[in-house]
C-alpha positions as CSV (number, residue, x, y, z in Angstrom):
1,M,-0.8,-11.0,14.9
2,F,1.9,-11.5,12.2
3,N,2.9,-15.1,13.1
4,H,-0.2,-16.5,14.9
5,H,1.8,-17.1,18.1
6,F,0.3,-17.3,21.6
7,F,2.8,-16.0,24.2
8,D,0.8,-17.6,27.1
9,G,0.6,-20.9,25.3
10,E,-2.5,-23.1,25.7
11,A,-4.2,-20.6,28.1
12,S,-4.3,-17.9,25.4
13,S,-5.3,-20.4,22.7
14,A,-8.2,-21.5,24.9
15,V,-9.4,-17.9,25.2
16,L,-9.5,-17.6,21.4
17,Q,-11.3,-20.9,21.0
18,A,-14.0,-19.8,23.5
19,F,-14.4,-16.5,21.7
20,L,-14.9,-18.2,18.4
21,Q,-17.7,-20.3,19.8
22,E,-21.1,-19.2,18.5
23,A,-23.7,-19.9,21.1
24,D,-27.2,-18.6,21.9
25,G,-27.6,-17.1,18.5
26,Q,-24.5,-14.9,18.8
27,K,-22.3,-14.4,15.8
28,V,-18.6,-13.7,15.5
29,V,-17.1,-11.0,13.3
30,M,-13.4,-10.4,13.3
31,V,-12.4,-6.7,13.0
32,A,-8.6,-6.2,12.6
33,D,-6.8,-2.8,12.6
34,P,-3.2,-3.8,12.2
35,P,-0.2,-1.4,11.7
36,F,-0.1,-0.1,8.2
37,G,3.6,-0.9,7.9
38,G,2.9,-4.6,8.3
39,L,3.2,-7.0,5.4
40,V,0.0,-8.2,3.9
41,K,0.8,-11.9,3.5
42,P,1.8,-12.6,7.1
43,L,-1.4,-10.9,8.3
44,A,-3.5,-12.8,5.7
45,N,-1.9,-16.1,6.9
46,T,-2.9,-15.4,10.5
47,F,-6.4,-14.4,9.5
48,S,-6.8,-17.6,7.5
49,L,-5.7,-19.7,10.4
50,I,-8.2,-18.0,12.7
51,S,-10.9,-18.5,10.1
52,Q,-10.0,-22.2,9.9
53,S,-10.3,-22.5,13.7
54,W,-13.7,-20.8,13.5
55,R,-14.8,-23.2,10.8
56,K,-13.9,-26.3,12.8
57,L,-16.2,-25.1,15.6
58,Q,-19.2,-24.6,13.4
59,T,-21.8,-27.1,12.2
60,S,-21.5,-29.0,9.0
61,D,-23.9,-26.5,7.3
62,S,-21.3,-23.7,7.5
63,S,-18.2,-25.8,7.0
64,N,-17.5,-24.3,3.6
65,T,-18.1,-20.7,4.6
66,E,-15.6,-18.1,5.7
67,M,-15.6,-16.4,9.1
68,P,-17.0,-12.8,8.7
69,M,-14.0,-10.4,8.7
70,M,-13.3,-6.7,8.4
71,W,-9.8,-5.6,7.7
72,I,-8.9,-1.9,8.2
73,F,-6.1,-1.0,5.8
74,P,-5.1,1.7,3.2
75,Y,-6.9,1.5,-0.1
76,F,-3.7,1.4,-2.2
77,L,-3.0,-2.1,-0.8
78,E,-6.2,-3.5,-2.3
79,P,-4.4,-5.6,-5.0
80,R,-2.3,-7.4,-2.4
81,I,-5.3,-8.0,-0.1
82,L,-7.4,-9.4,-2.9
83,E,-4.5,-11.6,-4.0
84,C,-4.7,-13.3,-0.6
85,F,-8.5,-13.0,-0.1
86,P,-10.3,-13.0,-3.5
87,S,-13.7,-13.0,-1.7
88,F,-13.0,-9.6,-0.1
89,T,-14.4,-6.3,-1.2
90,M,-13.2,-2.8,-0.5
91,L,-15.9,-0.5,0.9
92,D,-15.9,3.2,0.3
93,Y,-16.1,4.0,4.0
94,Q,-13.2,6.3,5.1
95,V,-11.8,5.4,8.5
96,D,-10.7,8.3,10.6
97,Y,-8.7,8.3,13.8
98,D,-9.4,11.1,16.4
99,N,-6.0,10.6,18.1
100,H,-4.0,10.6,14.8
101,S,-2.8,13.9,13.4
102,L,-2.7,12.5,9.8
103,Y,-5.7,10.2,9.4
104,K,-8.5,12.5,10.6
105,H,-10.7,15.1,9.1
106,G,-10.0,18.7,9.9
107,K,-7.3,21.4,9.5
108,T,-4.5,19.1,10.7
109,G,-5.5,16.0,8.9
110,R,-6.0,14.8,5.3
111,K,-9.0,16.0,3.3
112,Q,-9.7,12.3,2.4
113,S,-8.6,9.5,4.6
114,P,-6.8,6.7,2.7
115,V,-7.9,4.0,5.2
116,R,-10.7,1.7,4.1
117,L,-12.7,-1.4,5.2
118,F,-12.0,-4.7,3.4
119,T,-14.5,-7.4,4.1
120,N,-16.0,-10.7,2.9
121,I,-19.4,-9.6,4.1
122,S,-21.8,-8.7,1.3
123,P,-21.4,-5.0,0.6
124,K,-25.1,-4.4,0.4
125,D,-25.4,-5.6,4.0
126,V,-22.9,-3.0,5.3
127,V,-25.0,0.2,5.7
128,L,-22.9,3.4,5.6
129,P,-24.2,6.6,7.2
130,K,-25.9,9.0,4.9
131,D,-25.2,12.0,7.1
132,E,-21.5,11.4,6.4
133,G,-21.9,11.6,2.6
134,Y,-22.6,8.0,1.6
135,R,-25.4,6.9,-0.7
136,F,-26.7,3.5,-2.0
137,C,-25.9,2.7,-5.6
138,S,-28.8,0.5,-6.9
139,I,-26.7,-0.8,-9.8
140,C,-23.6,-1.8,-7.8
141,Q,-25.8,-2.8,-4.8
142,R,-23.5,-1.2,-2.3
143,F,-23.0,2.1,-0.4
144,V,-20.5,4.5,-2.0
145,L,-19.3,8.0,-1.3
146,F,-21.4,10.7,-2.9
147,L,-18.5,11.8,-5.2
148,N,-18.1,8.2,-6.4
149,K,-20.4,8.5,-9.5
150,H,-21.5,5.3,-11.4
151,C,-19.8,5.0,-14.8
152,A,-22.1,3.6,-17.4
153,K,-19.2,2.4,-19.6
154,C,-17.3,0.6,-16.8
155,N,-20.6,-0.4,-15.1
156,V,-19.1,0.3,-11.7
157,C,-18.6,3.1,-9.2
158,P,-14.8,3.3,-9.9
159,S,-13.4,5.8,-7.4
160,K,-10.8,4.4,-4.9
161,D,-9.6,7.6,-3.2
162,G,-12.9,9.5,-2.6
163,R,-12.7,11.8,-5.6
164,E,-14.8,11.7,-8.7
165,W,-12.9,9.8,-11.4
166,K,-13.3,10.3,-15.1
167,H,-13.5,7.8,-17.9
168,C,-10.7,7.5,-20.5
169,S,-12.1,6.0,-23.8
170,T,-8.6,5.2,-25.0
171,C,-7.6,3.2,-22.0
172,G,-11.1,1.8,-21.6
173,K,-11.3,2.5,-17.9
174,C,-11.8,5.3,-15.3
175,V,-8.8,7.1,-13.9
176,K,-8.0,9.8,-11.4
177,P,-9.2,13.3,-12.2
178,S,-5.6,14.7,-12.2
179,W,-4.5,12.1,-14.8
180,K,-4.3,12.7,-18.6
181,H,-3.8,10.3,-21.4
182,C,-0.3,10.2,-22.8
183,Q,0.1,9.3,-26.4
184,A,3.8,8.5,-26.1
185,C,3.3,6.1,-23.2
186,G,-0.1,4.8,-24.3
187,R,-1.6,5.2,-20.8
188,C,-3.1,7.7,-18.4
189,A,-0.7,9.3,-15.9
190,L,0.1,12.6,-14.3
191,P,1.0,15.4,-16.7
192,A,4.5,15.7,-15.3
193,H,5.3,12.0,-15.4
194,P,8.6,10.7,-16.9
195,C,7.6,10.1,-20.6
196,G,9.0,8.1,-23.4
197,P,10.5,4.6,-24.0
198,G,12.2,3.2,-20.9
199,Q,10.9,5.9,-18.6
200,A,7.7,4.2,-17.5
201,Q,7.7,2.9,-13.9
202,D,6.2,-0.4,-14.9
203,G,9.2,-1.4,-17.1
204,C,12.7,-2.7,-16.5
205,F,15.1,-0.4,-14.7
206,S,18.2,-1.9,-16.3
207,C,17.4,-2.0,-20.0
208,G,14.2,0.1,-20.2
209,S,12.0,-2.7,-21.7
210,R,8.3,-2.8,-20.7
211,E,8.1,-6.5,-21.2
212,H,9.7,-7.5,-17.9
213,K,10.9,-6.3,-14.6
214,R,14.5,-5.8,-13.4
215,K,14.5,-9.2,-11.7
216,A,13.7,-11.0,-15.0
217,C,16.0,-8.9,-17.1
218,P,18.3,-11.1,-19.4
219,L,21.1,-8.5,-19.1
220,K,21.1,-8.7,-15.3
221,D,23.8,-11.4,-15.1
222,S,25.9,-9.7,-17.8
223,H,25.9,-6.5,-15.7
224,R,27.0,-8.5,-12.6
225,I,29.8,-10.3,-14.5
226,S,31.2,-7.0,-16.0
227,S,31.2,-5.4,-12.6
228,H,33.1,-8.4,-11.1
229,R,35.6,-8.2,-14.0
230,S,36.2,-4.5,-13.4
231,K,36.8,-5.2,-9.7
232,A,39.2,-8.0,-10.5
233,K,41.3,-5.7,-12.8
234,S,41.5,-3.1,-10.0
235,G,42.6,-5.6,-7.4
236,G,39.2,-6.0,-5.8
237,K,39.0,-2.3,-5.0
238,N,36.2,0.0,-6.0
239,V,37.7,2.5,-8.4
240,S,36.0,5.9,-8.4
241,R,35.2,7.3,-11.9
242,H,35.2,10.8,-10.5
243,P,38.4,12.9,-10.9
244,L,40.4,13.5,-7.8
245,V,39.3,16.6,-6.0
246,K,41.5,18.4,-3.5
247,P,39.9,18.2,-0.1
248,K,38.8,21.5,1.4
249,A,40.9,22.9,4.2
250,K,39.3,22.6,7.6
251,R,37.6,25.9,8.5
252,M,39.2,27.6,11.5
253,S,37.2,29.0,14.4
254,G,37.1,32.7,15.2
255,G,39.4,32.3,18.2
256,A,41.9,30.4,16.2
257,R,42.0,33.0,13.5
258,R,42.5,35.8,16.0
259,A,45.3,33.9,17.7
260,K,47.0,33.3,14.3
261,K,46.7,37.0,13.5
262,M,48.2,38.1,16.8
263,A,51.1,35.6,16.3
264,A,51.8,37.1,12.9
265,L,51.8,40.7,14.3
266,S,54.2,39.8,17.1
267,K,56.9,38.6,14.7
């Protein structure tokens, strides 16, 4: 799945080619439920290669279209998926697993599953069950969770995690209900977030600037050079800055303490 490799060679490849053939009015939709720990780009590369194989087997009328796909993955990886597949849309449907203790509704699972459906199928064509709390938004032209209220200012149903989000006029967008606008940071965040210059997570770890990341920090090379010089002065050894601490004596067992006491009494 991650490298588009067929372990059985041409025999396995022929099975895939036969499956991608659309005959007698039948259509193909690829549904993928990969491990959540897998990298997005290798998966996207494999899905693109499968889509290319499907496109070669179609008529000239559908040579420029994509193979219908549904990718099951956590919602917080949406930016990475859309980077690889701009035509994809994240649906509100929350995927549950009956055999998974974490991703299922109930006392032992989460209240809201973070797993979603990403697809290049038109969202209005994917009908979500109303008895599970989904409704159709006539403005967005798609099914959303009942708590995902349409925002007139953003002109979209903004919620990603299943909760009702609120609009921040200062930021000009909808944010999570637990977030509040911080005047010092100039953005919405949790009330207990690290606040102040250089504390934001979207800045540079080395110098605290918000204009770049640590990889692009101009002081990165100077820090490396200074560390090499300090090692050279110390003979290539790492010198600890902490004062020397006398190591603690090894604790004796109960039997050893009794034997020592008996030896002292016998003298």
